C-alpha positions as CSV (number, residue, x, y, z in Angstrom):
1,M,13.3,5.1,25.3
2,N,11.3,4.7,28.5
3,E,9.0,7.4,29.9
4,L,11.6,8.6,32.5
5,E,14.2,9.3,29.7
6,K,11.8,11.4,27.6
7,P,12.2,15.1,28.5
8,D,9.2,17.2,29.3
9,L,9.1,19.6,26.4
10,K,6.9,22.0,28.3
11,N,9.9,22.7,30.5
12,G,12.0,23.5,27.5
13,V,15.2,22.0,26.1
14,P,18.4,23.8,25.0
15,L,18.4,24.8,21.3
16,T,21.8,23.1,21.0
17,S,20.4,19.8,22.0
18,I,18.8,19.3,18.5
19,P,21.1,19.7,15.5
20,D,19.8,21.0,12.2
21,G,17.6,18.3,10.7
22,G,17.6,16.5,14.1
23,K,14.7,15.0,16.1
24,L,14.0,14.7,19.8
25,L,11.3,12.5,21.3
26,G,9.7,14.0,24.4
27,V,6.4,14.3,26.2
28,V,3.8,17.0,26.7
29,D,1.1,16.4,29.2
30,G,1.6,12.7,29.0
31,E,1.6,12.5,25.2
32,D,4.6,11.6,23.1
33,V,5.7,14.6,21.0
34,L,8.4,14.8,18.4
35,L,10.5,18.0,18.3
36,V,12.2,18.6,15.0
37,R,14.6,21.3,13.9
38,R,15.0,22.7,10.4
39,G,17.5,25.5,10.4
40,T,16.3,28.1,12.9
41,E,12.8,26.7,12.9
42,F,11.4,24.1,15.3
43,F,8.3,21.9,14.9
44,A,6.4,19.8,17.4
45,V,4.2,17.1,16.1
46,G,2.7,13.8,17.2
47,A,5.3,11.1,17.6
48,H,3.4,8.2,16.0
49,C,2.2,7.5,12.5
50,T,-1.6,7.4,12.1
51,H,-1.3,4.3,9.9
52,Y,0.0,1.5,12.1
53,H,1.4,3.7,14.9
54,G,5.0,3.6,13.6
55,P,7.6,5.6,15.6
56,L,8.3,8.8,13.7
57,A,11.3,9.5,15.8
58,D,13.0,6.6,13.9
59,G,11.9,8.0,10.6
60,L,13.4,10.5,8.2
61,V,13.1,14.3,7.9
62,V,13.0,15.5,4.3
63,D,12.6,19.3,3.9
64,D,9.4,20.2,5.9
65,E,8.2,16.6,6.1
66,V,8.7,13.6,8.5
67,R,8.4,10.1,7.0
68,C,7.4,6.9,8.9
69,P,10.1,4.2,9.0
70,W,7.6,1.4,8.7
71,H,5.5,2.0,5.6
72,H,6.7,5.4,4.3
73,A,3.7,7.6,5.2
74,C,4.6,11.2,5.0
75,F,3.4,14.1,7.2
76,S,3.8,17.9,7.0
77,L,5.8,19.3,9.9
78,R,4.0,22.6,9.5
79,T,0.4,21.4,9.5
80,G,0.5,17.7,10.5
81,E,-1.4,16.8,7.3
82,A,-0.9,13.3,6.0
83,L,0.7,14.2,2.7
84,R,1.0,10.7,1.3
85,A,-0.5,7.3,2.0
86,P,-0.6,4.9,3.6
87,A,-1.5,7.3,6.4
88,L,-4.7,9.1,5.7
89,D,-5.2,11.1,9.0
90,A,-3.1,14.0,10.2
91,I,-0.9,14.1,13.2
92,Q,-1.3,16.7,16.0
93,C,0.8,19.8,16.0
94,W,1.9,22.0,19.0
95,H,2.8,25.6,19.3
96,I,6.5,26.4,19.8
97,Q,8.2,29.2,21.8
98,Q,11.8,30.1,21.7
99,A,13.1,32.0,24.7
100,G,16.8,32.7,25.2
101,D,18.8,29.5,24.5
102,N,15.8,27.2,25.0
103,V,12.8,26.0,23.0
104,F,9.5,25.2,24.7
105,V,6.5,23.2,23.4
106,R,3.2,24.9,24.4
107,E,-0.4,24.2,23.7
108,K,-1.8,22.1,20.9
109,V,-2.6,23.8,17.6
110,A,-6.3,23.6,16.8
111,P,-7.0,21.1,13.9
112,A,-7.5,22.8,10.5
113,G,-11.0,23.0,9.3
114,P,-12.1,21.9,5.8
115,K,-10.5,23.7,2.9
116,R,-12.5,26.5,1.4
117,V,-12.3,26.4,-2.3
118,S,-14.2,27.6,-5.3
119,T,-16.3,24.8,-6.8
120,M,-17.0,26.7,-10.0
121,T,-14.5,24.6,-12.0
122,H,-15.0,21.4,-10.1
123,P,-16.8,18.4,-11.7
124,S,-20.5,18.4,-11.1
125,S,-20.2,14.9,-9.6
126,V,-17.6,12.2,-9.1
127,I,-18.1,8.5,-9.4
128,I,-15.4,6.1,-8.2
129,I,-15.7,2.5,-9.4
130,G,-14.0,0.2,-7.0
131,G,-13.8,-0.1,-3.2
132,G,-10.2,-0.8,-2.7
133,A,-7.1,1.3,-1.8
134,A,-7.2,3.7,-4.7
135,G,-10.9,4.3,-4.5
136,L,-11.0,5.0,-0.8
137,A,-7.9,7.2,-0.9
138,A,-9.4,9.2,-3.8
139,A,-12.7,9.8,-1.9
140,D,-10.8,10.9,1.2
141,M,-8.6,13.3,-0.8
142,L,-11.5,14.8,-2.7
143,R,-13.2,15.8,0.6
144,R,-10.0,16.9,2.2
145,E,-9.4,19.2,-0.8
146,G,-12.8,20.8,-0.3
147,Y,-14.7,19.1,-3.0
148,G,-18.4,19.5,-2.0
149,N,-20.4,18.1,-5.0
150,P,-21.9,14.6,-5.1
151,L,-19.5,11.8,-4.6
152,M,-20.3,8.1,-5.1
153,M,-18.3,4.9,-4.6
154,I,-19.5,1.7,-6.3
155,S,-18.0,-1.5,-5.1
156,A,-18.7,-5.1,-6.1
157,D,-17.5,-6.2,-2.7
158,S,-19.8,-7.0,0.2
159,A,-17.6,-5.2,2.7
160,P,-16.6,-1.5,2.8
161,P,-13.0,-0.6,1.9
162,C,-10.7,-2.6,4.1
163,D,-7.0,-2.9,5.1
164,R,-6.2,-5.5,2.5
165,P,-2.5,-6.0,3.5
166,N,-3.7,-7.1,6.9
167,L,-5.8,-9.8,5.4
168,S,-2.8,-12.0,4.6
169,K,-0.7,-10.8,7.6
170,D,-2.0,-10.1,11.2
171,F,-5.7,-10.8,10.6
172,L,-5.0,-14.1,9.0
173,A,-2.5,-14.9,11.7
174,G,-5.0,-14.2,14.4
175,T,-3.3,-11.2,15.9
176,A,-5.6,-8.5,14.5
177,P,-9.3,-8.3,15.4
178,D,-12.1,-7.8,13.0
179,E,-12.6,-4.1,14.0
180,W,-9.1,-3.2,12.7
181,I,-9.9,-4.2,9.1
182,P,-12.3,-1.5,7.8
183,L,-10.3,1.5,6.7
184,R,-13.1,3.8,7.8
185,P,-16.1,3.3,10.1
186,P,-19.6,3.5,8.6
187,E,-20.2,7.0,10.0
188,W,-17.2,8.4,8.1
189,Y,-19.0,8.0,4.8
190,S,-22.2,9.6,6.0
191,E,-20.4,12.5,7.7
192,R,-18.6,13.3,4.5
193,N,-21.6,12.7,2.3
194,I,-20.0,9.9,0.4
195,N,-22.6,7.5,-1.1
196,L,-21.0,4.1,-0.8
197,I,-22.8,1.4,-2.8
198,L,-21.8,-2.2,-2.1
199,N,-22.6,-5.5,-3.8
200,T,-23.0,-3.7,-7.1
201,R,-21.1,-4.0,-10.4
202,V,-20.9,-1.4,-13.1
203,T,-21.8,-3.2,-16.3
204,S,-21.3,-0.4,-18.9
205,L,-19.5,2.9,-19.3
206,E,-20.4,5.4,-21.9
207,T,-17.7,8.0,-21.9
208,K,-19.2,10.3,-24.5
209,Q,-22.5,10.5,-22.6
210,K,-20.7,10.4,-19.2
211,K,-23.0,7.7,-17.9
212,I,-22.6,4.3,-16.2
213,R,-25.0,1.5,-15.8
214,T,-25.0,-1.0,-12.9
215,N,-26.1,-4.6,-12.8
216,D,-29.4,-3.6,-11.1
217,G,-30.3,-1.5,-14.2
218,K,-29.6,1.9,-12.6
219,I,-28.0,4.7,-14.7
220,Y,-25.8,7.4,-13.2
221,D,-24.3,10.5,-14.7
222,Y,-20.9,11.7,-13.7
223,G,-18.8,14.8,-14.1
224,A,-15.5,12.9,-13.5
225,L,-14.9,9.2,-13.1
226,L,-12.2,7.2,-11.5
227,L,-11.6,3.6,-12.6
228,A,-10.2,1.9,-9.5
229,T,-11.3,-1.6,-10.4
230,G,-8.2,-3.3,-9.1
231,A,-7.3,-6.9,-9.9
232,D,-8.8,-10.4,-9.6
233,P,-7.0,-13.5,-8.4
234,I,-5.9,-15.9,-11.2
235,E,-8.0,-19.1,-10.9
236,L,-6.5,-22.4,-11.8
237,P,-8.7,-25.3,-13.0
238,L,-7.5,-28.1,-10.7
239,E,-8.7,-31.5,-11.7
240,G,-10.9,-33.2,-9.1
241,A,-11.2,-30.1,-6.9
242,T,-14.6,-29.0,-5.5
243,P,-15.2,-25.3,-4.9
244,S,-15.2,-25.7,-1.1
245,Q,-11.6,-27.1,-1.3
246,I,-10.1,-24.2,-3.1
247,L,-9.7,-20.8,-1.5
248,Y,-8.3,-17.5,-2.7
249,L,-7.3,-14.4,-0.8
250,R,-8.4,-11.0,-2.1
251,S,-11.3,-9.8,0.0
252,F,-12.2,-9.6,3.7
253,A,-14.7,-12.4,3.1
254,D,-11.9,-14.5,1.6
255,S,-9.6,-14.0,4.6
256,K,-12.4,-14.9,7.0
257,A,-13.2,-18.0,5.0
258,I,-9.6,-19.2,5.4
259,V,-9.6,-18.4,9.1
260,T,-12.8,-20.5,9.6
261,K,-11.3,-23.5,7.8
262,A,-8.0,-23.1,9.5
263,E,-9.7,-23.4,12.9
264,S,-10.2,-27.2,12.3
265,A,-7.4,-27.8,9.8
266,K,-4.3,-29.8,10.4
267,Q,-2.5,-29.3,7.1
268,V,-2.9,-27.0,4.1
269,V,-1.4,-26.7,0.7
270,V,-0.6,-23.3,-0.6
271,V,-0.1,-23.1,-4.4
272,G,2.2,-20.3,-5.3
273,A,5.4,-19.0,-3.7
274,S,4.6,-15.3,-4.3
275,F,4.5,-12.7,-1.5
276,I,0.8,-13.4,-1.0
277,G,1.3,-17.1,-1.0
278,L,4.1,-17.0,1.5
279,E,2.4,-14.5,3.8
280,V,-0.6,-16.9,3.9
281,A,1.9,-19.7,4.7
282,A,3.4,-17.6,7.5
283,S,0.0,-16.7,9.0
284,L,-1.2,-20.3,8.9
285,R,2.0,-21.5,10.6
286,T,1.4,-18.8,13.3
287,R,-2.0,-20.5,13.9
288,G,-0.2,-23.9,14.2
289,V,-1.4,-25.3,10.9
290,A,1.1,-27.4,8.9
291,V,1.8,-25.9,5.5
292,H,3.1,-27.2,2.2
293,V,4.0,-24.7,-0.5
294,V,3.8,-25.9,-4.1
295,A,5.3,-23.7,-6.9
296,P,6.9,-24.2,-10.3
297,E,10.0,-22.1,-9.7
298,Q,13.2,-23.3,-8.1
299,V,13.7,-20.3,-5.8
300,P,10.8,-18.4,-4.2
301,M,10.5,-14.8,-5.6
302,E,13.8,-15.0,-7.5
303,K,12.3,-12.9,-10.3
304,I,11.5,-10.1,-7.9
305,L,14.3,-10.2,-5.3
306,G,17.1,-12.3,-6.8
307,S,18.4,-15.8,-5.9
308,K,20.1,-14.9,-2.6
309,A,17.1,-13.1,-1.1
310,G,14.8,-15.8,-2.4
311,A,16.9,-18.5,-0.8
312,F,16.8,-16.6,2.5
313,I,13.1,-16.3,2.4
314,R,12.8,-20.1,1.7
315,S,15.1,-20.9,4.7
316,L,13.2,-18.5,6.9
317,H,9.9,-20.3,6.2
318,E,11.5,-23.7,6.5
319,S,12.8,-22.7,9.9
320,H,9.2,-22.2,10.9
321,G,8.2,-25.6,9.6
322,V,7.0,-24.8,6.0
323,V,7.7,-27.6,3.6
324,F,8.4,-26.5,0.0
325,H,7.8,-28.5,-3.2
326,L,9.5,-26.4,-5.8
327,G,9.6,-27.2,-9.5
328,E,6.2,-28.8,-9.0
329,T,2.6,-28.1,-10.0
330,V,-0.7,-29.6,-8.8
331,R,-1.9,-32.4,-11.0
332,R,-5.1,-33.3,-9.1
333,V,-7.0,-32.5,-5.9
334,D,-9.0,-35.3,-4.2
335,E,-11.1,-35.2,-1.1
336,E,-8.2,-35.2,1.4
337,T,-5.1,-35.3,-0.9
338,V,-3.2,-33.2,-3.4
339,T,-1.2,-35.0,-6.1
340,L,1.7,-33.2,-7.5
341,S,3.1,-33.3,-11.1
342,G,6.0,-35.4,-9.9
343,G,3.6,-38.0,-8.4
344,Q,3.9,-37.2,-4.7
345,T,0.7,-36.9,-2.7
346,I,0.1,-34.5,0.2
347,E,-2.7,-34.7,2.7
348,A,-4.6,-31.4,2.8
349,D,-7.7,-30.1,4.5
350,F,-7.9,-27.4,1.9
351,V,-5.9,-25.5,-0.7
352,V,-5.1,-21.8,-1.0
353,L,-4.3,-20.5,-4.5
354,G,-1.9,-17.6,-4.6
355,V,-0.5,-17.6,-8.1
356,G,-1.0,-13.9,-8.9
357,V,-3.7,-11.6,-10.1
358,R,-5.0,-10.1,-13.4
359,P,-6.0,-6.4,-13.8
360,S,-9.8,-6.0,-13.8
361,I,-10.1,-4.1,-17.1
362,A,-13.2,-5.6,-18.8
363,L,-15.3,-2.4,-18.2
364,A,-12.5,-0.1,-19.6
365,E,-12.1,-2.4,-22.6
366,Q,-15.9,-2.3,-23.2
367,A,-15.8,1.5,-23.1
368,G,-13.1,1.6,-25.8
369,L,-10.3,3.0,-23.6
370,T,-6.8,2.4,-24.7
371,M,-5.2,-0.7,-23.1
372,D,-1.6,-1.5,-22.5
373,R,-1.7,-4.7,-20.4
374,G,-3.8,-2.6,-18.1
375,I,-5.6,0.7,-18.5
376,A,-3.3,3.2,-20.1
377,V,-2.9,6.5,-18.4
378,N,-0.6,9.5,-18.7
379,E,1.5,11.1,-15.9
380,Y,-1.7,12.8,-14.5
381,L,-3.4,9.4,-14.4
382,E,-5.8,10.4,-17.2
383,T,-7.1,7.9,-19.7
384,D,-7.8,8.9,-23.3
385,A,-11.4,9.6,-22.5
386,P,-12.3,13.1,-21.1
387,D,-12.6,13.3,-17.3
388,V,-11.9,9.6,-16.9
389,F,-9.0,8.6,-14.7
390,A,-7.6,5.3,-13.6
391,A,-5.5,4.3,-10.5
392,G,-4.3,1.3,-8.7
393,D,-3.7,-2.3,-9.8
394,A,-5.5,-1.9,-13.2
395,A,-3.6,1.2,-14.3
396,R,-0.3,1.3,-16.4
397,W,1.5,4.6,-16.1
398,P,4.8,6.2,-17.2
399,D,7.2,5.8,-14.3
400,P,9.8,8.5,-14.5
401,H,12.4,6.6,-12.3
402,S,12.6,3.4,-14.4
403,G,11.8,5.2,-17.6
404,Q,9.2,2.5,-18.4
405,R,5.4,2.3,-18.5
406,I,4.6,0.1,-15.6
407,R,1.7,-1.5,-13.8
408,V,2.3,-2.7,-10.2
409,E,0.0,-4.3,-7.6
410,H,1.2,-2.5,-4.5
411,W,-1.2,-1.2,-1.8
412,V,0.7,2.1,-1.2
413,V,1.0,2.8,-4.9
414,A,-2.8,2.4,-5.3
415,E,-3.5,4.7,-2.4
416,R,-1.1,7.4,-3.7
417,Q,-2.4,7.2,-7.2
418,G,-6.0,7.6,-5.8
419,Q,-4.8,10.7,-4.0
420,T,-3.1,12.1,-7.1
421,A,-6.1,11.3,-9.4
422,A,-8.4,13.1,-6.9
423,K,-6.3,16.3,-7.0
424,N,-6.2,16.2,-10.8
425,M,-10.0,15.8,-11.0
426,L,-10.0,19.2,-9.2
427,G,-7.6,20.8,-11.7
428,K,-4.3,20.5,-9.8
429,R,-2.3,19.0,-12.7
430,E,0.0,17.0,-10.4
431,R,2.2,14.4,-12.0
432,F,2.3,10.9,-10.4
433,E,6.0,10.5,-9.8
434,A,6.2,8.6,-6.4
435,P,8.6,5.7,-6.6
436,P,6.7,2.4,-6.1
437,F,6.8,1.1,-2.6
438,F,5.6,-2.1,-0.9
439,W,6.3,-4.0,2.3
440,S,5.9,-7.7,3.1
441,Q,5.9,-9.4,6.5
442,H,7.1,-13.0,7.1
443,Y,6.8,-13.9,10.7
444,D,8.9,-11.2,12.5
445,V,10.9,-10.3,9.4
446,P,9.8,-7.2,7.4
447,I,10.9,-6.6,3.8
448,N,10.6,-3.1,2.4
449,Y,11.0,-2.5,-1.3
450,V,11.2,0.8,-3.1
451,G,11.6,1.5,-6.8
452,Y,10.9,-0.8,-9.8
453,A,13.3,-3.4,-11.3
454,E,11.8,-5.7,-13.8
455,N,15.3,-6.9,-14.7
456,W,18.8,-5.9,-13.6
457,D,22.4,-6.7,-14.5
458,T,23.9,-6.5,-11.0
459,I,22.7,-6.9,-7.4
460,Q,24.7,-5.3,-4.6
461,I,24.1,-6.6,-1.1
462,D,25.2,-4.4,1.8
463,G,25.1,-6.3,5.1
464,D,24.1,-9.9,5.8
465,I,20.8,-11.4,4.6
466,E,21.1,-14.4,6.9
467,N,21.5,-12.1,9.9
468,R,18.5,-10.1,8.8
469,D,20.3,-6.8,8.4
470,C,20.8,-5.8,4.8
471,A,20.1,-3.5,1.9
472,I,19.9,-5.0,-1.6
473,R,20.3,-2.7,-4.6
474,Y,19.1,-3.8,-8.0
475,R,21.1,-2.0,-10.7
476,R,21.1,-1.7,-14.5
477,G,23.5,0.3,-16.5
478,G,25.0,1.9,-13.4
479,R,21.7,3.1,-12.1
480,T,19.9,1.8,-8.9
481,L,16.4,0.9,-10.0
482,A,15.2,-0.5,-6.7
483,V,16.3,-1.2,-3.1
484,A,15.0,-3.9,-0.8
485,T,15.9,-3.7,2.9
486,V,15.5,-6.0,5.9
487,F,15.5,-4.1,9.2
488,R,17.1,-1.0,7.6
489,D,14.1,1.3,7.6
490,V,15.9,4.6,7.4
491,E,18.0,3.3,4.5
492,S,14.8,2.4,2.7
493,L,13.4,5.9,3.3
494,T,16.7,7.5,2.2
495,A,16.6,5.4,-1.0
496,E,13.1,6.6,-1.7
497,A,14.0,10.3,-1.1
498,E,17.0,9.9,-3.4
499,M,14.9,8.5,-6.2
500,E,12.5,11.4,-5.8
501,R,15.4,13.9,-6.0
502,L,16.7,12.3,-9.2
503,I,13.2,12.4,-10.7
504,S,12.9,16.1,-9.8
505,S,16.4,16.9,-11.1
506,N,15.8,15.1,-14.4
507,R,12.5,16.9,-14.9
508,G,14.2,20.2,-14.2
509,S,17.0,19.4,-16.6
510,A,14.4,18.5,-19.3
511,G,12.5,21.7,-18.7
512,A,15.8,23.7,-19.0
513,D,16.5,22.1,-22.3
């Protein structure tokens, strides 16, 4: 919709022009404003998501919330608050006036001040170990909820918390500048009195004494602790390879190192046909670098998306010039060549390894916490040590939708778990029940995936994968466990909302019993 087609909401629009649950995109003093109707109530909010500026007019209204079609951020229509990641900042709200048969959007609502809460029962201090998605989201939520006691984040990384999904996507492709990558500017931490300590590892955790020790010998006490230690790339010992030839992608520094090498590279080998490996391949192709992908499986990502979707992803990459060597592994890396298990050699300026990650759980193991192929937590993200929580890639939790204890490595899940853990540190007792969600970008094709399907007995495809318009449902025992979509954003949001409804309904039934 161009500017001339958007109504000026200050001049009013007929009540009948917006059905119940409907949305209308307009303008107020030159700003895009979304007008939403819920029964007899109307709400006027900012029209763009504060995460990646997604168009909320194309999203979904669920009760008193509006959800972004791109990456499922969720905002309150009443307050504008960012209720769930990946958006962390609120959207603007405007005052509404109904007069006769028309509704008018008036002046902006003043932003809400910090919450006023009693700190009597709050932890004396909070330490967050980890500088990734879960840690940053937890720190943000603690301050938003009015927590005023000392708050410290300790990260082994050299850079502040960054937009990690961008590292394999737009930043690596060269379409996002450096300044887009930090999640928050330096002054954000100082303004909120968050003590961010970088280049530091926590070497020991004493849960009974509520103390941690860092690699520089310092000891810190905590009232509550969040383990947001994330995951580390799996390293493969490749015969003949020197450290300068093999690159991984996890941190901002890793992505910048790949960019630097790519500037003079002609051809690169990517080992691994996972999401991260193929996103790296797509970004390097965008830079004009020739890419060969080596992986042991016969179909990329078949275990996650099924054979038809995997075949589509392969053909998509091949149409952009990527060469696949499937059913192969790397036997040896020499100065300018990579030798495969089948004997073929490929010229390569460098190699990127993207064969998965392992949860970073050494600290939790040393502390004697219960492990379950990750750090075991309950529905409130509590470990079995008092006042110690875990969130993100390292945590395994009871997922109410799949009925399994699961651990996933999704950015949005990590952020949402960080937010929930923060609330529970403050005594909220909020279950983590959000269905897992992730997105992946391959050239101009986005893939959204909601739910969790480790295995399935049927796959239902609605639409046409090849024409890039489909929804894929992964079902077991008659239940839809997960839904992947290509260019069907609202359908992805609707699937997420339906999973939430089922979780709530099942919990209510269990409570009634």
